[in-house]
DRENMI-720050 format. One record per residue (C-alpha): x, y, z. Coordinates in steps of 0.001 Angstrom, whole numbers. Example, Ala and Ser with C-alpha at 12.3 -4.5 7.8 and 13.67 -1.06 7.14 Angstrom:
<pts>
<pt><X>12300</X><Y>-4500</Y><Z>7800</Z></pt>
<pt><X>13670</X><Y>-1060</Y><Z>7140</Z></pt>
</pts>
This chain:
<pts>
<pt><X>-84948</X><Y>-38291</Y><Z>-59397</Z></pt>
<pt><X>-81489</X><Y>-39663</Y><Z>-58337</Z></pt>
<pt><X>-80185</X><Y>-38363</Y><Z>-54663</Z></pt>
<pt><X>-76496</X><Y>-38910</Y><Z>-53657</Z></pt>
<pt><X>-74848</X><Y>-38375</Y><Z>-50433</Z></pt>
<pt><X>-71363</X><Y>-37636</Y><Z>-50144</Z></pt>
<pt><X>-69751</X><Y>-37285</Y><Z>-46563</Z></pt>
<pt><X>-66875</X><Y>-34948</Y><Z>-46682</Z></pt>
<pt><X>-63977</X><Y>-34492</Y><Z>-44350</Z></pt>
<pt><X>-65188</X><Y>-31366</Y><Z>-43248</Z></pt>
<pt><X>-68575</X><Y>-32883</Y><Z>-42347</Z></pt>
<pt><X>-66909</X><Y>-35717</Y><Z>-40331</Z></pt>
<pt><X>-64691</X><Y>-32989</Y><Z>-38720</Z></pt>
<pt><X>-67540</X><Y>-30708</Y><Z>-37687</Z></pt>
<pt><X>-69635</X><Y>-33767</Y><Z>-36556</Z></pt>
<pt><X>-66656</X><Y>-34621</Y><Z>-34525</Z></pt>
<pt><X>-66405</X><Y>-31156</Y><Z>-32864</Z></pt>
<pt><X>-70011</X><Y>-31047</Y><Z>-32044</Z></pt>
<pt><X>-69523</X><Y>-34412</Y><Z>-29916</Z></pt>
<pt><X>-66676</X><Y>-33160</Y><Z>-28366</Z></pt>
<pt><X>-68213</X><Y>-30000</Y><Z>-27463</Z></pt>
<pt><X>-71251</X><Y>-32112</Y><Z>-26082</Z></pt>
<pt><X>-68498</X><Y>-34192</Y><Z>-23928</Z></pt>
<pt><X>-67118</X><Y>-30763</Y><Z>-22589</Z></pt>
<pt><X>-70568</X><Y>-29304</Y><Z>-21918</Z></pt>
<pt><X>-72043</X><Y>-32276</Y><Z>-19980</Z></pt>
<pt><X>-69052</X><Y>-32645</Y><Z>-17917</Z></pt>
<pt><X>-68679</X><Y>-29181</Y><Z>-16956</Z></pt>
<pt><X>-72436</X><Y>-28890</Y><Z>-16247</Z></pt>
<pt><X>-72209</X><Y>-32095</Y><Z>-13930</Z></pt>
<pt><X>-69265</X><Y>-30503</Y><Z>-12060</Z></pt>
<pt><X>-70967</X><Y>-27197</Y><Z>-11772</Z></pt>
<pt><X>-74279</X><Y>-29163</Y><Z>-10320</Z></pt>
<pt><X>-72172</X><Y>-31406</Y><Z>-7963</Z></pt>
<pt><X>-70162</X><Y>-28071</Y><Z>-6510</Z></pt>
<pt><X>-73356</X><Y>-26450</Y><Z>-6150</Z></pt>
<pt><X>-75085</X><Y>-29084</Y><Z>-4250</Z></pt>
<pt><X>-72058</X><Y>-29681</Y><Z>-2019</Z></pt>
<pt><X>-71987</X><Y>-25973</Y><Z>-1063</Z></pt>
<pt><X>-75847</X><Y>-25646</Y><Z>-618</Z></pt>
<pt><X>-75643</X><Y>-28710</Y><Z>1837</Z></pt>
<pt><X>-72569</X><Y>-27488</Y><Z>3508</Z></pt>
<pt><X>-74998</X><Y>-24093</Y><Z>4172</Z></pt>
<pt><X>-77724</X><Y>-26100</Y><Z>5226</Z></pt>
<pt><X>-75682</X><Y>-27868</Y><Z>7928</Z></pt>
<pt><X>-73900</X><Y>-24867</Y><Z>9362</Z></pt>
<pt><X>-77251</X><Y>-22945</Y><Z>8837</Z></pt>
<pt><X>-78696</X><Y>-25073</Y><Z>11393</Z></pt>
<pt><X>-76221</X><Y>-24871</Y><Z>13898</Z></pt>
<pt><X>-74454</X><Y>-28478</Y><Z>13155</Z></pt>
<pt><X>-71048</X><Y>-26779</Y><Z>13095</Z></pt>
<pt><X>-68276</X><Y>-26586</Y><Z>10028</Z></pt>
<pt><X>-66801</X><Y>-29997</Y><Z>11061</Z></pt>
<pt><X>-70026</X><Y>-31911</Y><Z>9908</Z></pt>
<pt><X>-70755</X><Y>-29354</Y><Z>7005</Z></pt>
<pt><X>-67069</X><Y>-30415</Y><Z>5611</Z></pt>
<pt><X>-67990</X><Y>-34066</Y><Z>5577</Z></pt>
<pt><X>-70025</X><Y>-33113</Y><Z>2665</Z></pt>
<pt><X>-67774</X><Y>-34403</Y><Z>-575</Z></pt>
<pt><X>-68250</X><Y>-34257</Y><Z>-4318</Z></pt>
<pt><X>-66591</X><Y>-35897</Y><Z>-6969</Z></pt>
<pt><X>-67426</X><Y>-35783</Y><Z>-10854</Z></pt>
<pt><X>-67101</X><Y>-38978</Y><Z>-12863</Z></pt>
<pt><X>-65154</X><Y>-39442</Y><Z>-14960</Z></pt>
<pt><X>-62116</X><Y>-38355</Y><Z>-12998</Z></pt>
<pt><X>-60215</X><Y>-37588</Y><Z>-15818</Z></pt>
<pt><X>-61316</X><Y>-36555</Y><Z>-19455</Z></pt>
<pt><X>-64786</X><Y>-35808</Y><Z>-20791</Z></pt>
<pt><X>-67848</X><Y>-37674</Y><Z>-21620</Z></pt>
<pt><X>-71581</X><Y>-37320</Y><Z>-22796</Z></pt>
<pt><X>-72383</X><Y>-39556</Y><Z>-19982</Z></pt>
<pt><X>-70509</X><Y>-37453</Y><Z>-16905</Z></pt>
<pt><X>-71769</X><Y>-37607</Y><Z>-13581</Z></pt>
<pt><X>-71599</X><Y>-36163</Y><Z>-10080</Z></pt>
<pt><X>-71730</X><Y>-37647</Y><Z>-6820</Z></pt>
<pt><X>-72216</X><Y>-35637</Y><Z>-3548</Z></pt>
<pt><X>-72167</X><Y>-37682</Y><Z>-401</Z></pt>
<pt><X>-71068</X><Y>-37226</Y><Z>3314</Z></pt>
<pt><X>-68400</X><Y>-38813</Y><Z>5242</Z></pt>
<pt><X>-70789</X><Y>-38805</Y><Z>8275</Z></pt>
<pt><X>-73900</X><Y>-40115</Y><Z>7032</Z></pt>
<pt><X>-75526</X><Y>-41446</Y><Z>10061</Z></pt>
<pt><X>-75352</X><Y>-38189</Y><Z>11440</Z></pt>
<pt><X>-76303</X><Y>-36071</Y><Z>8356</Z></pt>
<pt><X>-79204</X><Y>-38686</Y><Z>7501</Z></pt>
<pt><X>-80602</X><Y>-38149</Y><Z>10998</Z></pt>
<pt><X>-80646</X><Y>-34717</Y><Z>11039</Z></pt>
<pt><X>-82363</X><Y>-34948</Y><Z>7520</Z></pt>
<pt><X>-85040</X><Y>-37324</Y><Z>8719</Z></pt>
<pt><X>-85362</X><Y>-36385</Y><Z>12146</Z></pt>
<pt><X>-85692</X><Y>-40360</Y><Z>13513</Z></pt>
<pt><X>-87291</X><Y>-41730</Y><Z>16659</Z></pt>
<pt><X>-84415</X><Y>-43293</Y><Z>18504</Z></pt>
<pt><X>-85102</X><Y>-46091</Y><Z>20963</Z></pt>
<pt><X>-82620</X><Y>-47955</Y><Z>23078</Z></pt>
<pt><X>-81414</X><Y>-50914</Y><Z>21349</Z></pt>
<pt><X>-81980</X><Y>-53440</Y><Z>24347</Z></pt>
<pt><X>-85654</X><Y>-51845</Y><Z>24524</Z></pt>
<pt><X>-85075</X><Y>-50321</Y><Z>27993</Z></pt>
<pt><X>-83829</X><Y>-46803</Y><Z>28560</Z></pt>
<pt><X>-81697</X><Y>-44017</Y><Z>26664</Z></pt>
<pt><X>-79018</X><Y>-42656</Y><Z>28747</Z></pt>
<pt><X>-78437</X><Y>-38961</Y><Z>28416</Z></pt>
<pt><X>-75542</X><Y>-37691</Y><Z>30324</Z></pt>
<pt><X>-75781</X><Y>-34476</Y><Z>32066</Z></pt>
<pt><X>-73020</X><Y>-31694</Y><Z>32667</Z></pt>
<pt><X>-71752</X><Y>-33757</Y><Z>35533</Z></pt>
<pt><X>-71276</X><Y>-36738</Y><Z>33285</Z></pt>
<pt><X>-68287</X><Y>-35071</Y><Z>31393</Z></pt>
<pt><X>-67188</X><Y>-36200</Y><Z>28135</Z></pt>
<pt><X>-66177</X><Y>-40186</Y><Z>27503</Z></pt>
<pt><X>-62797</X><Y>-41389</Y><Z>25839</Z></pt>
<pt><X>-61602</X><Y>-39070</Y><Z>22719</Z></pt>
<pt><X>-64467</X><Y>-36469</Y><Z>23649</Z></pt>
<pt><X>-67108</X><Y>-38870</Y><Z>22922</Z></pt>
<pt><X>-70591</X><Y>-39520</Y><Z>24621</Z></pt>
<pt><X>-69652</X><Y>-41371</Y><Z>27702</Z></pt>
<pt><X>-71775</X><Y>-44530</Y><Z>28861</Z></pt>
<pt><X>-73063</X><Y>-45541</Y><Z>32289</Z></pt>
<pt><X>-70636</X><Y>-48281</Y><Z>32407</Z></pt>
<pt><X>-67537</X><Y>-46240</Y><Z>31376</Z></pt>
<pt><X>-68352</X><Y>-43696</Y><Z>33854</Z></pt>
<pt><X>-68532</X><Y>-46234</Y><Z>36879</Z></pt>
<pt><X>-65164</X><Y>-47428</Y><Z>35587</Z></pt>
<pt><X>-63465</X><Y>-44117</Y><Z>35527</Z></pt>
<pt><X>-65079</X><Y>-42695</Y><Z>38438</Z></pt>
<pt><X>-65018</X><Y>-45831</Y><Z>40947</Z></pt>
<pt><X>-68486</X><Y>-44852</Y><Z>41835</Z></pt>
<pt><X>-71922</X><Y>-46807</Y><Z>41431</Z></pt>
<pt><X>-74796</X><Y>-45210</Y><Z>39563</Z></pt>
<pt><X>-77985</X><Y>-45570</Y><Z>41383</Z></pt>
<pt><X>-81393</X><Y>-45861</Y><Z>39642</Z></pt>
<pt><X>-84079</X><Y>-43295</Y><Z>40751</Z></pt>
<pt><X>-87623</X><Y>-43699</Y><Z>38826</Z></pt>
<pt><X>-89303</X><Y>-40475</Y><Z>38355</Z></pt>
<pt><X>-93548</X><Y>-40609</Y><Z>37823</Z></pt>
<pt><X>-93078</X><Y>-37372</Y><Z>35880</Z></pt>
<pt><X>-90215</X><Y>-36355</Y><Z>33971</Z></pt>
<pt><X>-87044</X><Y>-38506</Y><Z>32817</Z></pt>
<pt><X>-86075</X><Y>-40948</Y><Z>35660</Z></pt>
<pt><X>-82115</X><Y>-40791</Y><Z>37015</Z></pt>
<pt><X>-79161</X><Y>-42320</Y><Z>37165</Z></pt>
<pt><X>-77181</X><Y>-40493</Y><Z>40292</Z></pt>
<pt><X>-74221</X><Y>-41049</Y><Z>42069</Z></pt>
<pt><X>-73559</X><Y>-40240</Y><Z>45878</Z></pt>
<pt><X>-70289</X><Y>-37873</Y><Z>45673</Z></pt>
<pt><X>-69725</X><Y>-34417</Y><Z>44866</Z></pt>
<pt><X>-69082</X><Y>-31855</Y><Z>42294</Z></pt>
<pt><X>-65771</X><Y>-30579</Y><Z>41297</Z></pt>
<pt><X>-64651</X><Y>-27191</Y><Z>40083</Z></pt>
<pt><X>-65521</X><Y>-27989</Y><Z>36637</Z></pt>
<pt><X>-68949</X><Y>-29366</Y><Z>37739</Z></pt>
<pt><X>-67920</X><Y>-32837</Y><Z>37206</Z></pt>
<pt><X>-69428</X><Y>-35659</Y><Z>39360</Z></pt>
<pt><X>-66725</X><Y>-37159</Y><Z>41134</Z></pt>
<pt><X>-65895</X><Y>-39076</Y><Z>44475</Z></pt>
<pt><X>-66354</X><Y>-37377</Y><Z>47769</Z></pt>
<pt><X>-63047</X><Y>-37276</Y><Z>49743</Z></pt>
<pt><X>-64456</X><Y>-36635</Y><Z>52982</Z></pt>
<pt><X>-64510</X><Y>-39512</Y><Z>55399</Z></pt>
<pt><X>-67209</X><Y>-37929</Y><Z>57572</Z></pt>
<pt><X>-69588</X><Y>-37515</Y><Z>54833</Z></pt>
<pt><X>-69101</X><Y>-33748</Y><Z>54673</Z></pt>
<pt><X>-70229</X><Y>-32228</Y><Z>51194</Z></pt>
<pt><X>-71332</X><Y>-35271</Y><Z>49888</Z></pt>
<pt><X>-74716</X><Y>-34872</Y><Z>47877</Z></pt>
<pt><X>-76479</X><Y>-36896</Y><Z>45264</Z></pt>
<pt><X>-75287</X><Y>-36018</Y><Z>41681</Z></pt>
<pt><X>-77769</X><Y>-36813</Y><Z>38809</Z></pt>
<pt><X>-75018</X><Y>-38148</Y><Z>36128</Z></pt>
<pt><X>-77470</X><Y>-39637</Y><Z>33401</Z></pt>
<pt><X>-81189</X><Y>-38950</Y><Z>32275</Z></pt>
<pt><X>-83223</X><Y>-42113</Y><Z>31484</Z></pt>
<pt><X>-85585</X><Y>-41877</Y><Z>28750</Z></pt>
<pt><X>-87644</X><Y>-44692</Y><Z>26741</Z></pt>
<pt><X>-87194</X><Y>-42838</Y><Z>23286</Z></pt>
<pt><X>-85987</X><Y>-39468</Y><Z>21812</Z></pt>
<pt><X>-87664</X><Y>-37813</Y><Z>18949</Z></pt>
<pt><X>-84433</X><Y>-36041</Y><Z>16685</Z></pt>
<pt><X>-85654</X><Y>-32940</Y><Z>15293</Z></pt>
<pt><X>-85630</X><Y>-32458</Y><Z>11266</Z></pt>
<pt><X>-83063</X><Y>-29820</Y><Z>10798</Z></pt>
<pt><X>-82088</X><Y>-30366</Y><Z>7205</Z></pt>
<pt><X>-84329</X><Y>-30634</Y><Z>3956</Z></pt>
<pt><X>-81081</X><Y>-32407</Y><Z>1737</Z></pt>
<pt><X>-83855</X><Y>-33398</Y><Z>-606</Z></pt>
<pt><X>-84991</X><Y>-29874</Y><Z>-1516</Z></pt>
<pt><X>-81353</X><Y>-28740</Y><Z>-2700</Z></pt>
<pt><X>-80735</X><Y>-31924</Y><Z>-4572</Z></pt>
<pt><X>-83868</X><Y>-31621</Y><Z>-6587</Z></pt>
<pt><X>-82828</X><Y>-27902</Y><Z>-7368</Z></pt>
<pt><X>-79652</X><Y>-29244</Y><Z>-8499</Z></pt>
<pt><X>-81014</X><Y>-31648</Y><Z>-10677</Z></pt>
<pt><X>-83650</X><Y>-29239</Y><Z>-12402</Z></pt>
<pt><X>-80476</X><Y>-26933</Y><Z>-13088</Z></pt>
<pt><X>-78610</X><Y>-29573</Y><Z>-15200</Z></pt>
<pt><X>-80239</X><Y>-29067</Y><Z>-18775</Z></pt>
<pt><X>-79794</X><Y>-25142</Y><Z>-18363</Z></pt>
<pt><X>-76176</X><Y>-25869</Y><Z>-17676</Z></pt>
<pt><X>-75370</X><Y>-27915</Y><Z>-20089</Z></pt>
<pt><X>-77055</X><Y>-25366</Y><Z>-22898</Z></pt>
<pt><X>-75129</X><Y>-22807</Y><Z>-21360</Z></pt>
<pt><X>-71866</X><Y>-24753</Y><Z>-21366</Z></pt>
<pt><X>-72346</X><Y>-25833</Y><Z>-24888</Z></pt>
<pt><X>-73151</X><Y>-22003</Y><Z>-25971</Z></pt>
<pt><X>-70323</X><Y>-20717</Y><Z>-24190</Z></pt>
<pt><X>-67803</X><Y>-23295</Y><Z>-25991</Z></pt>
<pt><X>-69152</X><Y>-22180</Y><Z>-29223</Z></pt>
<pt><X>-68602</X><Y>-18381</Y><Z>-28548</Z></pt>
<pt><X>-65007</X><Y>-19244</Y><Z>-27401</Z></pt>
</pts>
C-alpha cells in the first residue's frame, strides 16, 4: 500500500485562517477577562466605601498592545498598590521606630496638600507644643493647651489672661492598628482566570459564524 499526502494551497490557506481565528479569539478573550476583572475590582472598592478615586486607580492592559496573538495576556493593576493591598490583606500596622502611632483627631486638621498631618508638622504650623498624656485604659494622647476655633481645629489661644484656654486632644497614640480586611481581590481574579477558556471558545465560534 502506498500513501501520498499532498498539501494543497486550499489546505494551507485553511490552516492559516484557523491560526488567525485563534489569535483573534485568544486576544479578544484576554481583553474581556482583563476588563471584567478591572470592573469587578472597582466595584469591590466602591462597595467597601473606599471611594471612586481609589477605584479608578485600577487599570487594565492587553498585550500585545497592537495586533493579535495566541500568546495574548492581560494585566490588571492598581496605581495605588500600597493602599489597595492594605485593604485587601488587613495588615497589622506598627510604628516604624517601635513606639507609637499618632492618629490625628478632627482637631488636628489636615496636613499639607490634604494629607494626614504629623505631630511635628502640627507643632510647626500651630506654634504650640504638644504634651504627652499617658492613659492606662484607652489610647494615650498628645494634647495642646489652646482652644478650638470655629472650624473645630486646635489653635493657640489669643487671650492674655488664659480665658477660654483648654486642653485639646490633638493625636491619639496607639502601639499598633489592625486594618480591617475590606477587599477580596483574589476571589475575582480566580473567577476571571476560570472564565478564560470559555471566552476563547465563544470568540472562536463567533468568529466562524461571522
